Every structure is written in structure tokens, then in C-alpha cells.
C-alpha positions in Angstrom: 2.7 0.4 6.1 1.0 -0.8 3.0 1.0 0.9 -0.4 -0.7 -0.3 -3.5 -0.5 0.7 -7.1 -3.7 0.0 -8.9 -5.7 0.5 -12.2 -8.6 2.2 -10.5 -9.4 4.2 -7.3 -12.5 2.1 -6.5 -12.2 -0.7 -3.9 -12.7 -3.2 -6.7 -9.5 -2.0 -8.4 -7.0 -4.3 -10.1 -3.9 -4.3 -8.0 -0.6 -4.1 -9.9 1.8 -4.1 -7.0 1.8 -4.1 -3.2 4.6 -2.7 -1.0 4.7 -3.5 2.7 7.1 -2.1 5.2 7.3 -3.4 8.7 8.6 -0.7 11.1 9.3 -0.1 14.8 6.4 2.1 16.1 8.8 3.8 18.6 11.7 4.7 16.3 10.0 4.3 12.8 13.1 2.2 11.8 12.4 -0.1 8.9 12.4 -3.8 10.0 11.3 -5.6 6.8 10.4 -4.7 3.2 8.2 -6.7 0.9 7.2 -6.0 -2.7 4.7 -8.1 -4.6 3.9 -7.8 -8.3 0.5 -9.5 -8.9 -0.9 -11.3 -11.9 -3.6 -9.3 -13.6 -5.7 -11.7 -15.6 -7.1 -13.6 -12.6 -8.2 -10.3 -11.1 -9.9 -9.3 -14.3 -11.6 -12.7 -14.4 -13.0 -12.0 -11.0 -14.5 -8.7 -12.1 -11.9 -6.3 -10.6 -11.8 -3.0 -12.3 -9.7 -0.5 -14.2 -10.7 3.0 -15.1 -9.8 5.2 -18.1 -8.9 8.1 -15.7 -6.4 5.9 -13.9 -4.9 4.6 -17.1 -4.5 8.2 -18.3 -2.9 9.1 -15.0 -0.4 6.2 -15.4 0.5 7.4 -18.9 1.6 10.7 -17.2 3.9 9.0 -14.6 7.6 8.4 -14.9 9.0 5.6 -17.0 10.5 4.2 -13.8 7.1 4.1 -12.0 5.4 2.5 -15.0 8.2 -0.1 -15.3 7.8 -1.0 -11.6 4.1 -1.2 -11.9 3.7 -2.9 -15.3 7.0 -4.6 -16.0 8.7 -7.8 -14.8 7.5 -11.2 -13.7 4.2 -11.4 -11.9 3.5 -13.6 -8.9 0.5 -15.9 -9.2 -2.4 -14.2 -7.4 -3.0 -17.1 -4.9 0.7 -17.2 -4.0 0.8 -13.4 -3.6 -2.3 -13.5 -1.3 -0.7 -16.2 0.8 2.6 -14.4 1.1 0.9 -11.0 1.9 -1.2 -12.8 4.6 1.9 -14.2 6.1 3.6 -10.8 6.3 0.5 -9.2 7.8 -0.3 -12.0 10.2 0.0 -11.0 13.8 0.6 -7.3 13.0 0.0 -4.5 15.5 -1.7 -2.4 12.8 -2.0 -2.1 9.0 -1.3 1.5 7.9 -2.5 2.7 4.5 -2.6 6.0 2.7 -6.2 6.8 3.1 -9.0 5.2 5.1 -10.7 4.1 1.8 -7.8 3.3 -0.4 -4.9 0.9 0.3 -6.4 -1.2 3.1 -9.9 -1.2 1.7 -8.7 -2.3 -1.8 -6.5 -5.0 -0.4 -9.3 -6.3 1.8 -11.6 -6.3 -1.2 -9.0 -8.2 -3.2 -9.0 -10.9 -0.6 -12.8 -11.1 -0.7 -12.7 -11.3 -4.6 -10.8 -14.6 -4.2 -13.0 -16.0 -1.4 -10.6 -15.2 1.4 -10.8 -13.3 4.6 -8.5 -10.3 5.0 -5.5 -11.3 7.0 -5.8 -8.7 9.7 -8.8 -7.8 11.9 -10.7 -4.7 10.8 -9.9 -2.9 14.0 -6.2 -2.8 13.1 -6.8 -0.6 10.1 -4.7 2.6 10.5 -4.8 5.7 8.3 -1.5 7.4 7.5 -3.3 10.2 5.6 -5.2 11.3 8.8 -2.0 11.5 10.9 -0.2 13.4 8.1 -3.1 15.9 7.8 -3.4 16.4 11.6 0.3 17.2 11.8 -0.4 20.0 9.3 2.6 22.2 9.2 5.7 20.0 9.9 9.0 19.3 8.4 8.3 16.4 6.1 11.3 14.3 5.2 12.6 14.7 1.6 11.3 12.2 -0.9 13.6 9.4 -1.8 13.0 6.7 -4.5 10.5 6.5 -7.3 7.1 8.1 -6.9 4.3 5.6 -7.4 6.6 2.6 -6.8 4.7 0.7 -4.1 7.8 -0.2 -2.1 9.4 3.3 -2.3 6.1 4.9 -1.4 5.6 2.7 1.7 9.2 3.5 2.9 8.5 7.2 2.4 5.2 7.0 4.2 6.9 5.4 7.2 9.4 8.2 7.3 6.6 10.9 7.1 4.5 9.1 9.7 7.5 9.2 12.1 8.0 12.9 11.5 4.3 13.7 11.8 4.0 11.7 15.1 7.1 13.5 16.5 5.5 16.8 15.5 2.3 15.9 17.2 4.1 14.3 20.2 2.0 11.2 19.4 3.0 7.6 20.3 1.5 4.8 18.1 1.4 1.0 18.7 
């Protein structure tokens, strides 16, 4: 499960943070957690975007969410892209929250730096679609900080598990 925090909703968005959670598709148990805080200036130099609406939205989020997204040391972009690729290499599927958001933005980030996305296109998976198809189900309570990429990815795995159980759906 991949979750991004960004400065825009377009695929060209500047990416602040990336949370990745590897999970067992049968039990939905968390296997690994990764959190990347990316440098911003190299993304701006490559023409990646930020929007006023998204900046206004960030101003309304919790201090904890803003600190996780904007504070702390940032990993050089090339290093982060290498490390993310290593995590996503040989994956059975890359889940994101929306067919046109997390995965699409991350793929575009790789293109911006002259790289191929580290997973084949046919392994894109949409968490939002499964969640919506489950419709009326008992969603697990939220834990952690909303709009912290790592916390959101962990929560999305838990919700995916509950939705799949409700739908009697097995994933790979």
C-alpha cells in the first residue's frame, strides 16, 4: 500500500512524503513499513507543481500532519527514488488510494527524473475502488495521524482487509 502527501492533486505534484506498507494479502498483516521524506527543490527544478488550493488545505490540517509532511530532514530525491524502487521491486501489486492519485503521481515522479516506474503498469491496484464496492461495512477505527503518509498507508491496509472480508474477496 502506497500513500503520498503532496503539494498538488495533479500527477505532476511535488511529493512531500511517501508511506509504503508491505502486507500479507491473505491476512492483511503488516510485514514492513517504509517512510520517505523527499527533497523538494529538485522536484521544483524539474517543473513539478504545487497548487494554492492544496496549500490552503494543508494550512487547515493538524499540526502533527503538517510537521510530518513539512518538517525534519529530507532524503535526496535520487536516493529516495532508489530506495522506493528497491521496496517496490518484485511486488505482487502496488495499491494506492485512487486510480489517478498515489500510483499515478509516484509513476510521474519517476518519469520527471528520467526513470522508469519500478513496478509494471498492470500491477497498479486501487484501494478506493475496493472500499467503495464494499459500501456498507464495518470500517476499522482510525489510528494515527490523518495525512501522515505512513499512518494513512497502515490504515488503508486495515480498511482494505475489512472491505475484502465484507466482499468475500481474495486478493493477490
